[in-house]
FIMAR-152257 format. One record per residue (C-alpha): chain; residue number from 1; residue in one letter; x, y, z. Coordinates in Angstrom, 1 decimal. Last residue first. Example, Ala and Ser with C-alpha at 12.3 -4.5 7.8 and 13.67 -1.06 7.14 Angstrom:
BEGIN
> chain_n_res_u_v_w
> A_2_S_13.7_-1.1_7.1
> A_1_A_12.3_-4.5_7.8
END
This chain:
BEGIN
> chain_n_res_u_v_w
> A_630_N_9.8_0.1_-34.6
> A_629_E_8.3_2.0_-37.5
> A_628_Q_6.2_0.1_-40.0
> A_627_T_3.0_-0.6_-38.0
> A_626_D_2.4_3.1_-37.2
> A_625_I_-0.9_3.4_-35.5
> A_624_L_-3.2_6.4_-35.9
> A_623_T_-6.1_5.7_-33.5
> A_622_P_-9.6_5.4_-35.1
> A_621_T_-12.3_7.6_-33.6
> A_620_G_-15.4_6.2_-32.0
> A_619_T_-13.8_6.8_-28.6
> A_618_L_-14.0_3.5_-26.8
> A_617_A_-14.6_1.2_-29.7
> A_616_A_-11.9_3.0_-31.7
> A_615_E_-9.4_2.5_-28.9
> A_614_K_-10.3_-1.2_-28.7
> A_613_A_-9.8_-1.6_-32.5
> A_612_P_-6.5_0.4_-32.4
> A_611_D_-5.0_-1.7_-29.6
> A_610_I_-2.7_0.6_-27.8
> A_609_W_0.6_-0.9_-26.6
> A_608_W_2.1_-2.5_-23.5
> A_607_T_5.9_-3.3_-23.1
> A_606_F_6.2_0.1_-21.4
> A_605_L_4.0_-1.1_-18.5
> A_604_G_6.3_-4.0_-17.7
> A_603_L_5.0_-4.7_-14.2
> A_602_D_8.4_-5.8_-13.2
> A_601_Y_10.3_-8.8_-11.8
> A_600_R_9.0_-11.8_-13.8
> A_599_P_8.3_-9.8_-17.0
> A_598_S_4.7_-10.5_-18.1
> A_597_T_4.0_-13.2_-20.7
> A_596_P_0.8_-12.8_-22.7
> A_595_P_2.2_-9.4_-24.0
> A_594_H_0.0_-6.4_-23.4
> A_593_A_-3.0_-4.8_-25.1
> A_592_F_-4.5_-1.5_-24.3
> A_591_K_-7.8_0.4_-25.1
> A_590_N_-9.9_-0.9_-22.3
> A_589_W_-9.4_1.9_-19.8
> A_588_Y_-7.1_0.8_-17.1
> A_587_A_-7.0_-0.6_-13.6
> A_586_V_-3.9_-2.2_-12.1
> A_585_R_-3.3_-4.1_-8.9
> A_584_Y_0.2_-5.5_-9.0
> A_583_V_0.2_-8.7_-7.0
> A_582_T_2.2_-10.0_-4.0
> A_581_T_0.7_-7.7_-1.4
> A_580_H_2.4_-6.0_1.5
> A_579_F_2.1_-5.1_5.1
> A_578_N_3.4_-2.8_7.8
> A_577_P_6.3_-3.3_10.2
> A_576_V_6.7_-0.7_12.9
> A_575_L_10.2_0.6_12.5
> A_574_Y_13.7_0.5_14.0
> A_573_H_12.7_-2.6_16.0
> A_572_G_16.4_-3.6_16.6
> A_571_A_15.7_-7.3_16.5
> A_570_R_14.3_-7.0_13.0
> A_569_L_17.4_-5.2_11.8
> A_568_V_19.8_-7.8_13.3
> A_567_R_17.8_-10.8_11.9
> A_566_D_17.6_-9.2_8.5
> A_565_L_21.4_-8.6_8.4
> A_564_A_22.0_-12.3_9.1
> A_563_R_19.5_-13.3_6.4
> A_562_T_21.0_-10.8_3.9
> A_561_H_24.5_-12.1_4.7
> A_560_T_23.6_-15.8_4.2
> A_559_I_21.8_-15.0_1.0
> A_558_L_24.8_-13.1_-0.4
> A_557_S_27.2_-15.9_0.6
> A_556_E_25.0_-18.5_-1.3
> A_555_R_24.8_-16.2_-4.4
> A_554_S_28.6_-16.1_-4.5
> A_553_D_31.5_-13.7_-3.9
> A_552_A_29.8_-11.5_-1.2
> A_551_Q_31.6_-8.1_-1.0
> A_550_I_28.4_-6.1_-0.9
> A_549_L_26.9_-8.4_1.7
> A_548_G_30.1_-8.3_3.8
> A_547_E_30.0_-4.5_3.8
> A_546_V_26.3_-4.6_4.9
> A_545_L_27.1_-7.2_7.6
> A_544_A_30.0_-5.1_8.9
> A_543_D_27.9_-1.9_9.0
> A_542_V_25.0_-3.7_10.7
> A_541_V_27.4_-4.9_13.4
> A_540_P_29.0_-1.5_13.8
> A_539_D_25.6_0.1_14.4
> A_538_R_24.6_3.6_13.5
> A_537_L_20.9_3.8_12.3
> A_536_G_19.6_7.4_11.9
> A_535_M_16.0_6.1_11.3
> A_534_L_15.9_7.8_7.9
> A_533_N_18.8_6.0_6.4
> A_532_R_17.4_6.5_2.9
> A_531_S_20.0_9.2_2.1
> A_530_G_18.7_12.7_1.1
> A_529_P_20.7_14.6_3.5
> A_528_N_23.6_12.4_4.7
> A_527_D_23.7_12.1_8.5
> A_526_A_23.0_8.4_8.8
> A_525_S_24.7_7.5_5.5
> A_524_S_28.1_6.5_6.8
> A_523_S_26.5_4.5_9.6
> A_522_H_25.1_2.1_7.1
> A_521_W_21.4_1.2_7.1
> A_520_Y_19.6_2.3_3.9
> A_519_E_22.2_4.1_1.9
> A_518_R_24.7_1.4_2.6
> A_517_Q_22.2_-1.2_1.5
> A_516_E_22.1_0.5_-1.9
> A_515_N_25.5_-1.1_-2.7
> A_514_G_24.1_-4.6_-3.0
> A_513_P_20.8_-6.5_-2.9
> A_512_S_20.2_-9.1_-5.6
> A_511_N_16.5_-9.8_-5.9
> A_510_S_16.0_-6.1_-5.5
> A_509_Q_14.7_-4.5_-2.3
> A_508_S_12.4_-1.6_-1.6
> A_507_F_12.7_0.2_1.7
> A_506_S_9.3_1.8_2.1
> A_505_T_8.2_4.8_4.1
> A_504_V_5.9_5.9_6.8
> A_503_V_7.2_8.8_9.0
> A_502_M_7.9_9.2_12.7
> A_501_D_9.6_11.9_14.7
> A_500_F_10.5_14.4_12.0
> A_499_D_13.1_17.0_11.0
> A_498_R_15.7_14.7_9.5
> A_497_S_16.8_17.7_7.2
> A_496_R_16.2_15.6_4.1
> A_495_L_12.9_14.2_5.5
> A_494_R_11.7_17.7_6.4
> A_493_N_12.5_18.9_2.9
> A_492_I_10.7_16.0_1.3
> A_491_Y_7.6_16.6_3.4
> A_490_Q_7.6_20.3_2.9
> A_489_S_7.6_19.8_-0.9
> A_488_T_4.9_17.1_-0.8
> A_487_D_2.4_19.1_1.2
> A_486_I_1.8_18.5_5.0
> A_485_R_-0.3_16.2_7.1
> A_484_R_0.4_16.1_10.8
> A_483_L_-0.9_13.2_13.0
> A_482_T_-0.2_13.8_16.6
> A_481_L_0.5_10.7_18.8
> A_480_E_0.2_11.0_22.6
> A_479_I_1.1_8.0_24.7
> A_478_G_-1.0_7.4_27.8
> A_477_L_-1.2_3.6_27.4
> A_476_S_-4.7_3.7_25.8
> A_475_A_-3.5_6.7_23.8
> A_474_L_-1.2_4.4_21.9
> A_473_N_-4.1_2.2_20.9
> A_472_R_-6.1_5.1_19.7
> A_471_K_-3.2_6.5_17.6
> A_470_F_-2.8_3.1_16.0
> A_469_P_-6.5_3.2_15.1
> A_468_L_-5.9_6.6_13.6
> A_467_A_-2.9_5.7_11.5
> A_466_V_-4.5_3.6_8.8
> A_465_R_-7.5_6.0_8.5
> A_464_E_-5.0_8.9_8.2
> A_463_F_-3.4_7.3_5.2
> A_462_D_-6.2_8.5_3.0
> A_461_A_-5.1_12.2_3.5
> A_460_Q_-1.7_11.5_2.0
> A_459_I_1.4_13.5_3.0
> A_458_I_2.1_12.1_6.5
> A_457_L_4.3_13.1_9.5
> A_456_F_3.6_11.3_12.7
> A_455_E_4.4_13.5_15.7
> A_454_F_5.5_12.4_19.1
> A_453_S_4.4_12.2_22.7
> A_452_L_5.9_10.3_25.7
> A_451_Q_4.9_12.7_28.5
> A_450_Q_7.5_14.5_30.5
> A_449_G_7.4_14.2_34.3
> A_448_E_11.2_14.2_34.7
> A_447_A_11.2_10.5_35.7
> A_446_N_9.3_9.6_32.5
> A_445_I_5.6_10.0_31.7
> A_444_L_2.8_8.0_30.1
> A_443_R_-0.3_10.1_30.7
> A_442_D_-3.6_8.8_31.9
> A_441_D_-3.2_10.7_35.3
> A_440_K_0.1_8.9_35.8
> A_439_I_1.3_6.0_33.6
> A_438_T_5.0_5.1_34.1
> A_437_W_8.1_5.2_31.9
> A_436_G_11.6_4.2_33.0
> A_435_A_12.7_1.8_30.3
> A_434_D_11.6_-1.2_32.3
> A_433_Q_8.2_0.5_32.7
> A_432_L_8.0_0.9_28.9
> A_431_L_8.8_-2.8_28.3
> A_430_A_6.2_-3.9_30.9
> A_429_Y_3.7_-1.5_29.2
> A_428_A_4.2_-3.0_25.8
> A_427_E_3.8_-6.6_27.1
> A_426_R_0.6_-5.7_28.9
> A_425_M_-0.6_-3.8_25.8
> A_424_Q_0.2_-6.8_23.5
> A_423_E_-1.8_-9.1_25.8
> A_422_R_-4.7_-6.7_26.0
> A_421_I_-5.0_-6.3_22.3
> A_420_I_-8.8_-5.9_21.8
> A_419_G_-9.5_-4.9_18.1
> A_418_S_-11.2_-8.2_17.4
> A_417_A_-8.6_-9.2_14.8
> A_416_D_-7.4_-12.2_16.9
> A_415_T_-3.9_-10.8_17.2
> A_414_V_-0.7_-12.0_15.7
> A_413_P_2.6_-11.0_17.3
> A_412_P_5.2_-9.3_15.1
> A_411_S_8.0_-11.6_13.8
> A_410_Y_11.5_-11.9_15.2
> A_409_A_13.8_-14.5_13.7
> A_408_P_14.0_-17.5_16.0
> A_407_G_16.9_-17.3_18.4
> A_406_F_20.4_-15.9_18.0
> A_405_V_19.2_-12.4_17.3
> A_404_T_17.0_-12.6_20.4
> A_403_A_20.1_-12.5_22.6
> A_402_S_20.5_-8.9_21.6
> A_401_L_23.8_-8.1_19.9
> A_400_Q_27.0_-6.4_21.0
> A_399_D_28.5_-9.3_23.0
> A_398_R_27.5_-11.8_20.2
> A_397_W_29.4_-9.8_17.6
> A_396_P_31.9_-12.5_16.6
> A_395_E_29.0_-15.0_16.7
> A_394_L_26.9_-13.3_14.0
> A_393_L_28.8_-14.1_10.8
> A_392_A_29.6_-17.7_11.7
> A_391_L_26.1_-18.0_13.1
> A_390_E_24.6_-17.2_9.7
> A_389_A_26.6_-20.1_8.1
> A_388_A_25.7_-22.5_10.8
> A_387_D_22.0_-21.8_10.5
> A_386_P_20.2_-19.0_12.4
> A_385_E_16.9_-20.0_14.0
> A_384_G_13.6_-19.9_12.2
> A_383_T_13.4_-17.8_9.0
> A_382_A_15.6_-15.0_7.7
> A_381_G_14.8_-13.2_4.5
> A_380_L_16.8_-13.6_1.2
> A_379_E_14.8_-16.5_-0.1
> A_378_S_12.1_-14.1_-1.1
> A_377_N_8.6_-12.7_-0.3
> A_376_D_10.0_-10.5_2.5
> A_375_F_13.5_-9.0_2.4
> A_374_F_13.2_-6.6_5.4
> A_373_S_11.2_-9.5_7.0
> A_372_D_8.0_-9.8_8.8
> A_371_T_5.5_-8.0_6.6
> A_370_R_1.9_-8.7_7.4
> A_369_T_0.0_-10.0_4.4
> A_368_Y_-2.6_-7.8_2.7
> A_367_A_-6.0_-7.9_1.0
> A_366_N_-8.1_-8.8_4.1
> A_365_H_-10.6_-6.1_3.0
> A_364_F_-8.0_-3.5_3.9
> A_363_L_-9.8_-1.4_6.5
> A_362_R_-11.7_-3.7_8.8
> A_361_G_-10.1_-7.0_8.2
> A_360_N_-6.5_-5.8_7.6
> A_359_S_-6.7_-3.2_10.2
> A_358_W_-7.8_-5.7_12.9
> A_357_E_-5.1_-8.1_11.9
> A_356_F_-2.5_-5.4_11.8
> A_355_D_-3.0_-4.1_15.3
> A_354_F_-0.2_-1.6_15.8
> A_353_L_0.4_-1.4_19.6
> A_352_L_3.3_-3.9_19.6
> A_351_S_5.4_-1.4_17.6
> A_350_I_5.1_1.2_20.4
> A_349_A_6.5_-1.3_22.9
> A_348_K_9.3_-2.4_20.5
> A_347_R_10.4_1.2_20.0
> A_346_V_10.3_2.0_23.7
> A_345_R_12.4_-1.1_24.5
> A_344_V_14.9_-0.2_21.7
> A_343_D_15.7_3.0_23.5
> A_342_A_16.9_5.8_21.1
> A_341_F_13.3_6.6_20.3
> A_340_Y_12.8_8.8_23.4
> A_339_P_16.1_10.7_22.7
> A_338_R_15.1_11.6_19.1
> A_337_R_17.9_10.7_16.7
> A_336_T_16.3_7.3_16.6
> A_335_N_13.8_8.7_14.1
> A_334_F_11.3_5.8_14.2
> A_333_V_9.9_4.6_10.8
> A_332_F_6.3_3.5_10.4
> A_331_G_6.8_0.6_8.0
> A_330_Q_7.2_-0.7_4.5
> A_329_M_9.8_-3.5_4.0
> A_328_G_11.3_-5.3_1.1
> A_327_Q_8.9_-7.1_-1.2
> A_326_T_11.3_-9.2_-3.1
> A_325_N_9.8_-9.3_-6.6
> A_324_L_7.4_-11.9_-7.8
> A_323_N_4.5_-9.5_-8.5
> A_322_P_1.6_-11.4_-10.1
> A_321_I_-0.7_-9.2_-12.2
> A_320_E_-4.1_-8.4_-10.8
> A_319_E_-6.4_-6.8_-13.4
> A_318_K_-9.3_-4.3_-13.3
> A_317_I_-10.6_-3.3_-16.8
> A_316_I_-12.5_-0.1_-17.5
> A_315_R_-14.8_0.0_-20.6
> A_314_G_-16.2_-3.3_-19.6
> A_313_D_-19.9_-2.3_-19.0
> A_312_R_-19.6_-2.6_-15.2
> A_311_L_-16.3_-0.8_-15.0
> A_310_P_-17.4_2.1_-17.2
> A_309_P_-20.7_2.3_-15.2
> A_308_S_-18.9_2.7_-11.8
> A_307_D_-17.5_0.6_-9.0
> A_306_Y_-13.8_1.5_-9.0
> A_305_G_-13.6_2.4_-5.3
> A_304_T_-15.0_-0.8_-3.8
> A_303_A_-12.3_-3.4_-3.4
> A_302_W_-9.4_-1.7_-5.1
> A_301_N_-10.2_1.6_-3.3
> A_300_K_-10.3_-0.1_0.1
> A_299_A_-7.0_-2.0_-0.7
> A_298_A_-5.1_1.3_-1.4
> A_297_Y_-2.1_1.0_-3.8
> A_296_E_-3.8_1.1_-7.1
> A_295_Q_-1.9_1.3_-10.4
> A_294_N_-4.0_3.6_-12.6
> A_293_F_-4.0_3.7_-16.4
> A_292_D_-6.0_5.8_-18.8
> A_291_F_-6.3_9.4_-17.6
> A_290_Q_-9.1_11.9_-17.5
> A_289_G_-11.6_9.2_-18.3
> A_288_A_-14.2_10.0_-15.6
> A_287_K_-13.2_6.9_-13.6
> A_286_F_-9.6_8.2_-13.7
> A_285_A_-10.6_11.6_-12.5
> A_284_E_-12.6_10.0_-9.6
> A_283_L_-9.4_8.1_-8.6
> A_282_A_-7.3_11.3_-8.8
> A_281_V_-9.7_13.2_-6.6
> A_280_G_-9.3_10.4_-4.0
> A_279_T_-5.5_10.5_-4.4
> A_278_D_-5.4_14.2_-3.5
> A_277_R_-2.8_16.6_-4.9
> A_276_Y_-3.2_15.5_-8.5
> A_275_Y_-0.6_15.8_-11.3
> A_274_D_-1.3_15.0_-14.9
> A_273_I_1.3_12.8_-16.7
> A_272_V_1.2_12.5_-20.5
> A_271_V_3.1_9.8_-22.3
> A_270_R_3.1_10.3_-26.1
> A_269_D_3.7_8.1_-29.2
> A_268_F_3.2_5.0_-27.1
> A_267_N_5.1_1.8_-28.0
> A_266_N_8.2_2.3_-25.8
> A_265_F_9.3_-1.3_-25.6
> A_264_G_8.9_-4.2_-28.1
> A_263_R_12.5_-3.9_-29.4
> A_262_Q_14.6_-2.0_-26.9
> A_261_V_17.1_-4.6_-25.6
> A_260_P_17.4_-6.3_-29.0
> A_259_L_18.4_-3.0_-30.6
> A_258_D_16.0_-1.7_-33.3
> A_257_A_14.9_1.5_-31.5
> A_256_A_18.4_2.4_-30.4
> A_255_W_18.9_5.6_-32.4
> A_254_Y_15.4_7.0_-31.8
> A_253_D_14.3_8.4_-35.1
> A_252_K_10.6_8.9_-34.0
> A_251_V_11.6_10.1_-30.5
> A_250_R_8.4_9.4_-28.5
> A_249_E_7.0_12.5_-26.9
> A_248_Y_6.9_13.0_-23.1
> A_247_T_4.2_15.4_-21.9
> A_246_I_4.2_17.0_-18.4
> A_245_N_1.5_18.2_-16.1
> A_244_R_0.6_20.4_-13.2
> A_243_G_3.6_21.6_-11.2
> A_242_G_5.0_23.6_-14.0
> A_241_S_3.2_23.0_-17.3
> A_240_V_5.7_21.2_-19.4
> A_239_R_5.5_20.2_-23.1
> A_238_S_7.7_18.2_-25.5
> A_237_I_10.0_16.3_-23.2
> A_236_R_11.9_13.7_-25.2
> A_235_Y_11.3_10.0_-25.4
> A_234_P_13.3_6.8_-26.4
> A_233_G_16.5_8.0_-24.6
> A_232_S_19.4_10.3_-25.7
> A_231_G_18.9_13.2_-23.4
> A_230_L_18.7_17.0_-23.5
> A_229_P_17.0_18.7_-20.6
> A_228_P_13.5_20.3_-20.8
> A_227_E_13.9_23.8_-19.1
> A_226_L_11.9_23.6_-15.9
> A_225_T_15.1_24.0_-13.8
> A_224_T_16.5_23.3_-10.4
> A_223_R_20.1_24.3_-9.9
> A_222_G_23.1_22.1_-9.3
> A_221_F_24.0_21.6_-12.9
> A_220_E_24.5_25.2_-13.8
> A_219_R_24.3_25.5_-17.6
> A_218_D_26.9_26.6_-20.2
> A_217_A_28.7_23.2_-20.6
> A_216_W_25.6_21.2_-19.6
> A_215_Y_24.5_20.6_-23.2
> A_214_H_28.1_19.8_-24.4
> A_213_E_28.6_17.2_-21.7
> A_212_P_25.5_15.3_-22.7
> A_211_L_24.3_13.1_-19.8
> A_210_V_24.7_9.3_-19.6
> A_209_P_22.4_7.4_-17.2
> A_208_L_24.5_5.0_-15.1
> A_207_Q_22.9_1.6_-14.9
> A_206_G_26.2_0.0_-16.2
> A_205_I_27.9_1.4_-13.1
> A_204_V_25.8_-0.8_-11.0
> A_203_L_26.7_-3.9_-13.1
> A_202_P_30.4_-3.2_-12.8
> A_201_L_30.0_-2.5_-9.1
> A_200_E_28.2_-5.8_-8.3
> A_199_R_31.4_-7.7_-7.4
> A_198_N_32.5_-5.2_-4.7
> A_197_Q_35.6_-6.8_-3.1
> A_196_A_38.2_-5.9_-5.7
> A_195_H_39.4_-2.7_-4.3
> A_194_H_39.6_1.1_-5.0
> A_193_F_38.1_0.5_-8.5
> A_192_H_39.1_1.6_-12.0
> A_191_F_36.4_2.5_-14.5
> A_190_I_37.3_2.4_-18.2
> A_189_V_35.7_4.2_-21.1
> A_188_S_36.0_3.3_-24.8
> A_187_H_34.1_4.9_-27.7
> A_186_D_35.8_8.3_-28.1
> A_185_N_39.1_7.1_-26.8
> A_184_E_40.5_6.0_-23.5
> A_183_A_38.0_8.0_-21.5
> A_182_I_39.0_7.5_-17.9
> A_181_V_37.0_6.9_-14.7
> A_180_E_38.6_6.9_-11.3
> A_179_K_38.7_5.2_-7.9
> A_178_V_35.1_3.8_-7.9
> A_177_D_34.2_2.2_-4.5
> A_176_G_32.1_5.1_-3.5
> A_175_Y_29.7_4.8_-6.5
> A_174_Y_26.6_4.4_-4.3
> A_173_A_27.9_6.7_-1.6
> A_172_K_28.8_9.6_-3.9
> A_171_Y_25.6_9.0_-5.9
> A_170_F_23.3_9.1_-2.9
> A_169_P_24.7_12.5_-1.8
> A_168_A_22.6_14.1_-4.6
> A_167_G_24.6_15.3_-7.6
> A_166_Q_27.3_18.0_-7.7
> A_165_E_30.6_16.2_-7.2
> A_164_I_29.7_12.5_-7.7
> A_163_L_27.0_13.2_-10.2
> A_162_T_29.3_15.6_-12.1
> A_161_N_32.2_13.1_-12.1
> A_160_F_30.0_10.3_-13.5
> A_159_T_28.3_12.3_-16.1
> A_158_F_31.5_14.0_-17.4
> A_157_V_33.3_10.7_-17.7
> A_156_V_30.3_9.2_-19.6
> A_155_D_30.1_12.2_-21.9
> A_154_S_33.8_11.9_-22.6
> A_153_A_33.3_8.3_-23.6
> A_152_T_31.1_9.5_-26.4
> A_151_V_27.4_9.9_-27.2
> A_150_P_27.2_11.4_-30.7
> A_149_E_25.5_14.7_-31.4
> A_148_G_22.2_14.5_-33.3
> A_147_D_20.3_16.9_-31.1
> A_146_H_18.4_14.0_-29.4
> A_145_F_21.6_12.5_-28.2
> A_144_R_23.1_9.8_-30.4
> A_143_A_24.5_6.2_-30.2
> A_142_E_25.7_5.0_-33.6
> A_141_P_29.3_4.4_-32.5
> A_140_R_28.1_2.0_-29.8
> A_139_L_30.1_2.5_-26.7
> A_138_Y_32.7_0.0_-25.5
> A_137_F_32.5_-0.2_-21.7
> A_136_R_35.5_-1.2_-19.5
> A_135_V_35.4_-2.5_-16.0
> A_134_W_38.1_-2.5_-13.3
> A_133_T_39.4_-4.2_-10.2
> A_132_H_37.2_-7.3_-10.4
> A_131_D_40.2_-9.8_-10.4
> A_130_E_39.3_-11.2_-13.8
> A_129_A_38.8_-7.6_-15.0
> A_128_R_35.7_-6.6_-16.8
> A_127_E_34.8_-6.0_-20.4
> A_126_I_31.4_-4.8_-21.6
> A_125_R_30.2_-4.7_-25.1
> A_124_E_27.8_-2.5_-27.2
> A_123_A_27.6_0.1_-24.5
> A_122_L_24.8_2.5_-25.0
> A_121_L_22.5_-0.5_-24.4
> A_120_G_24.5_-3.6_-23.4
> A_119_Y_22.7_-6.2_-21.3
> A_118_E_22.7_-6.2_-17.5
> A_117_T_21.7_-9.2_-15.5
> A_116_F_20.5_-9.2_-11.9
> A_115_P_17.5_-11.3_-10.8
> A_114_E_16.5_-12.1_-14.4
> A_113_D_13.1_-11.4_-16.0
> A_112_L_13.2_-7.6_-16.2
> A_111_A_16.7_-7.4_-17.8
> A_110_H_18.5_-4.3_-16.8
> A_109_F_19.7_-2.3_-19.8
> A_108_T_23.3_-1.1_-20.0
> A_107_L_25.2_2.2_-20.5
> A_106_T_22.0_4.1_-19.7
> A_105_D_19.8_6.0_-22.0
> A_104_Y_17.9_9.1_-20.8
> A_103_I_14.6_10.7_-21.8
> A_102_L_12.3_8.0_-20.3
> A_101_G_14.2_8.1_-17.0
> A_100_L_12.4_11.4_-16.2
> A_99_R_9.3_9.3_-15.4
> A_98_E_8.1_11.6_-12.6
> A_97_V_8.9_15.3_-12.2
> A_96_S_11.6_16.4_-9.7
> A_95_N_10.8_18.1_-6.4
> A_94_G_13.5_20.7_-5.7
> A_93_R_17.0_20.5_-4.5
> A_92_T_18.5_17.1_-3.8
> A_91_I_20.1_16.7_-7.3
> A_90_F_19.9_14.2_-10.1
> A_89_G_16.2_14.5_-11.0
> A_88_N_16.6_17.8_-12.8
> A_87_L_13.2_18.6_-14.4
> A_86_S_12.2_20.7_-11.4
> A_85_D_9.2_22.1_-9.7
> A_84_F_6.9_19.1_-9.2
> A_83_S_3.4_18.5_-7.7
> A_82_G_1.5_16.2_-5.5
> A_81_F_0.9_12.8_-7.0
> A_80_G_1.3_11.9_-10.7
> A_79_S_-1.4_10.5_-13.0
> A_78_L_-1.0_8.7_-16.3
> A_77_R_-2.2_9.2_-19.9
> A_76_L_-0.7_6.9_-22.5
> A_75_T_-1.2_8.3_-26.0
> A_74_G_-1.5_6.7_-29.3
> A_73_G_1.0_5.0_-31.6
> A_72_K_3.4_2.2_-32.2
> A_71_P_2.4_-1.3_-33.1
> A_70_A_3.9_-4.3_-31.2
> A_69_D_6.1_-6.3_-33.5
> A_68_A_8.7_-7.4_-30.8
> A_67_N_5.9_-8.2_-28.4
> A_66_V_7.8_-8.3_-25.2
> A_65_Y_8.3_-10.7_-22.3
> A_64_D_10.7_-13.1_-24.2
> A_63_F_13.3_-10.3_-24.7
> A_62_H_14.3_-9.4_-28.2
> A_61_T_16.7_-10.4_-31.1
> A_60_F_19.2_-12.6_-29.2
> A_59_D_22.6_-13.0_-30.9
> A_58_A_24.7_-12.6_-27.8
> A_57_P_22.7_-15.2_-25.9
> A_56_Y_19.8_-14.4_-23.6
> A_55_A_19.4_-16.0_-20.1
> A_54_P_22.9_-14.8_-19.0
> A_53_P_25.5_-17.4_-18.1
> A_52_E_26.7_-17.2_-14.5
> A_51_G_29.7_-14.9_-13.9
> A_50_Y_28.7_-14.1_-10.4
> A_49_L_26.8_-10.9_-10.9
> A_48_T_25.9_-11.2_-14.5
> A_47_L_27.2_-9.0_-17.4
> A_46_A_26.0_-9.0_-21.0
> A_45_H_27.1_-8.5_-24.6
> A_44_S_30.7_-9.5_-23.7
> A_43_G_34.1_-7.9_-24.1
> A_42_A_36.8_-7.7_-26.7
> A_41_S_36.5_-7.4_-30.4
> A_40_A_37.6_-3.7_-30.8
> A_39_N_40.3_-4.2_-28.2
> A_38_P_41.1_-1.5_-25.7
> A_37_S_44.5_-1.8_-24.1
> A_36_P_44.9_-4.4_-21.4
> A_35_E_44.6_-3.7_-17.6
> A_34_T_46.4_-6.2_-15.6
> A_33_G_43.7_-7.9_-13.6
> A_32_S_43.1_-10.4_-16.4
> A_31_K_40.1_-10.1_-18.6
> A_30_F_36.6_-11.3_-18.1
> A_29_G_33.9_-10.7_-20.7
> A_28_P_33.7_-14.3_-21.8
> A_27_E_33.7_-16.7_-18.8
> A_26_T_36.9_-17.8_-17.1
> A_25_G_37.1_-15.5_-14.0
> A_24_P_34.6_-17.4_-11.9
> A_23_E_34.2_-20.9_-13.2
> A_22_A_31.8_-21.1_-16.1
> A_21_A_28.2_-22.1_-15.9
> A_20_A_27.4_-24.8_-18.5
> A_19_M_26.3_-23.3_-21.8
> A_18_G_22.6_-23.1_-22.6
> A_17_A_22.6_-19.3_-23.0
> A_16_F_25.8_-17.9_-24.4
> A_15_T_28.1_-16.3_-21.9
> A_14_I_28.2_-13.5_-20.4
> A_13_L_21.0_0.4_-9.5
> A_12_A_18.4_5.1_-8.3
> A_11_C_16.8_9.7_-4.8
> A_10_A_14.1_7.9_-2.9
> A_9_C_11.7_9.2_-0.5
> A_8_L_9.0_10.4_-2.9
> A_7_T_9.4_7.5_-5.2
> A_6_K_9.1_4.8_-2.6
> A_5_L_6.3_6.8_-1.1
> A_4_L_4.4_5.9_-4.3
> A_3_D_4.2_2.4_-2.8
> A_2_H_1.1_3.5_-0.7
> A_1_M_0.0_0.0_0.0
END
């Protein structure tokens, strides 16, 4: 629920198929640690994390989850939440517009049906060192920005250095293991690393959006702007109405349209996003035909909110598409910089007062599953007691860890959904008393007579109904919770300055966690404005597990590290765990078609297309569809 908070709180991540898995360092694309000179025939079409063969061979023509012959044409109308005041999504200033990634190409393309495989996009081939100390990208000579200028290695160097020096703090942390980047010639660029322990770094660098150096030469990168920036991607910005809407127009002569990694994608001539400050208003606008496609995050809306003549007569379609991604964690986050939240006993006590089962039945139509793990819905999460491999990571820290880490992985208690949680209240009050709090005159106070009170910062009106029952349960133990709803800009600024007591947010996870874990939990990110370490977590055990996760040299080691990290985070009670669903809930006006096979790890909206017959049935006017241009 409310996954749009992921966007609001966030700042961005070899051999032929059928061959036996090669031993590390022997598969194509690997070169010795001694850096060789660029070779026109060197490198591989794809990179995988541990050198396993990619799903698609070098001569593949398109991904399995697209319709390579999908017709082009028509308009996709979407909604945005809140407002925007910038078209620069790489800095912390301002509130950037949604879908900016449509105008930029990256060095590689992330496959949507593999856990972590990158195929060449701007880069035709990728070459990495056998000892993991460097990676080289060979750029496609045909790659062009929208003004016709070629994309060169100099642009890659400019982009990387600019993001590190002037971009959001996220980039400096995310690419922290890169020592230097060098343009060897116009079409070859090499990244040297400080050490060889970060196996995912070549793949992470491949996700770098490349910016045009010549465009930014006479512009100040660190400023917000509503001037449409220059890119090289499948769309360009054609119209902007500050804070209200934006139109992306498909680039008809897009240089990469026929590449295997782009065939079947980007089938809409235009993508229009209208912004709404209230999700309820947005839903009514959708039912009135003001936009075409809505991904629903509220269970109540999904159950009852779409009932309307267009739904009943088939003009609107509701569809649930399986979501096989690691679900990560959504929760009410404690700001442990606040003295009263620095105590784990207080945090756990407050967590016990969230009655998920009652909320799920009364508010969510039993649509959700309680989230236990920070890596839920995957093999990455901890279950039961730690195994021998996990214990090997945890034992050296036993004196600094709660004993609960070495028992069954913590899960929130399950209530009977009646709304009466006496057992949880008794446990919560015992913890609070142990921490020095007592109830006097219906107020929970400390030794100084100060009441335990805090503010819950929200931006969505419909989230109040989720928080109000929680507020009532807190009040029953004398804890005062104030709900404060503010606009999007204020919310983002207060998160960046850490000026909050509690917020709700999501920590999304990929199927191959890596460098982004530093931004979530590592001490180095605790005070960085714009980092995702909202709780202010500083823990040497967590730091060590994060670094070990990043340096894992096998899938088995990665899983062991995520499970150990999961145990420690869960035992720390840094947030009140919320809930998740394992389907994408989408509603759309019946003018679309999509491939029969959805990508395993993504909704795949940009593999959809407009069906001219359905469009004509809806509007009575034929849609212009280009069946010749890919």
